[in-house]
C-alpha positions in Angstrom: 0.0 0.0 0.0 1.3 3.5 -0.9 1.7 5.8 2.1 -0.1 8.9 1.0 1.6 11.1 3.7 5.0 10.2 2.4 3.9 10.5 -1.2 2.5 14.0 -0.5 6.0 15.0 0.6 7.6 14.2 -2.8 9.5 17.2 -4.1 11.4 18.2 -7.2 15.1 18.0 -7.3 17.1 21.1 -6.5 16.4 24.1 -4.4 12.9 25.4 -4.0 12.5 28.7 -5.9 11.5 31.6 -3.8 9.7 34.6 -5.2 9.6 36.9 -2.2 12.6 38.2 -0.3 11.2 37.0 3.0 11.1 33.2 3.2 8.4 33.4 5.9 6.1 35.2 3.6 6.8 32.6 0.9 6.1 29.8 3.4 2.8 31.3 4.5 1.7 31.9 0.9 2.5 28.3 0.0 0.5 26.9 2.9 -2.4 29.3 2.1 -2.4 28.3 -1.6 -2.4 24.6 -0.6 -5.4 25.2 1.6 -7.1 27.2 -1.1 -6.6 24.5 -3.7 -8.0 21.8 -1.3 -11.0 24.0 -0.5 -11.8 24.7 -4.1 -11.8 21.0 -5.0 -13.9 20.2 -1.9 -16.5 22.9 -2.6 -16.9 21.7 -6.2 -17.4 18.1 -5.2 -19.8 19.1 -2.3 -21.8 21.2 -4.7 -22.1 18.3 -7.1 -23.2 15.9 -4.4 -25.7 18.3 -2.9 -27.3 18.9 -6.3 -27.5 15.2 -7.2 -29.0 14.4 -3.8 -31.5 17.2 -4.1 -32.6 16.1 -7.6 -32.9 12.4 -6.6 -34.4 13.2 -3.2 -32.0 10.8 -1.5 -31.5 12.7 1.8 -32.8 15.7 3.5 -30.8 18.7 4.7 -31.6 17.7 8.3 -30.1 14.2 7.7 -26.9 15.8 6.5 -26.8 18.3 9.3 -27.3 15.8 12.1 -25.3 12.9 10.7 -23.1 11.1 13.3 -20.3 9.0 11.8 -19.7 5.4 12.9 -16.3 4.7 14.6 -15.0 3.3 11.3 -16.1 6.4 9.5 -14.6 8.7 12.2 -11.3 6.8 11.8 -11.3 7.3 8.1 -12.0 11.0 8.6 -9.1 11.2 11.0 -6.8 9.6 8.5 -7.9 12.1 5.9 -7.3 14.9 8.2 -3.7 13.7 8.8 -3.1 13.5 5.1 -4.6 16.9 4.5 -2.4 18.5 7.1 0.7 16.8 5.7 -0.1 18.2 2.2 -0.7 21.7 3.6 2.4 21.8 5.7 4.6 20.1 3.0 6.9 23.2 2.6 7.7 23.2 6.3 8.4 19.5 6.4 10.7 19.8 3.3 12.6 22.7 4.8 13.1 20.8 8.0 14.4 17.8 6.1 16.8 20.0 4.1 18.2 21.4 7.3 18.5 18.0 9.0 19.8 16.0 6.0 21.6 18.3 3.5 22.2 16.3 0.3 23.1 16.7 -3.3 19.7 18.1 -4.2 20.0 21.1 -1.9 23.0 22.8 -3.6 22.4 26.3 -4.7 22.6 27.3 -8.4 26.1 28.8 -8.1 27.5 25.5 -6.9 25.9 23.6 -9.7 27.1 26.1 -12.3 30.6 26.0 -10.9 30.6 22.2 -11.1 29.3 22.3 -14.7 32.1 24.8 -15.6 34.7 22.4 -14.3 33.5 19.6 -16.6 
């Protein structure tokens, strides 16, 4: 089975490009955009489901409002929440890993160009 949390942490090789002079601003913007993307997809899917349920008269608004998940459903929701947080905080996790385990992929552009020039 594929571990979705680890998979969500995949990153491109090389250093992360920063567009703002303040890395903290960049980090907050990246997290905010991850949340915005997740929310947009969720809202679209929720709208589709609500419209289909309404047309087919499958459930009422009250049934949705007062739904209580089973323990298994609650556990699946908790797993989804953990995956979601991992995706949102991906930039922070990757930066911590880069600090803790500097490797070949974390060289800056000058180092790479210098190495290429020696070849």
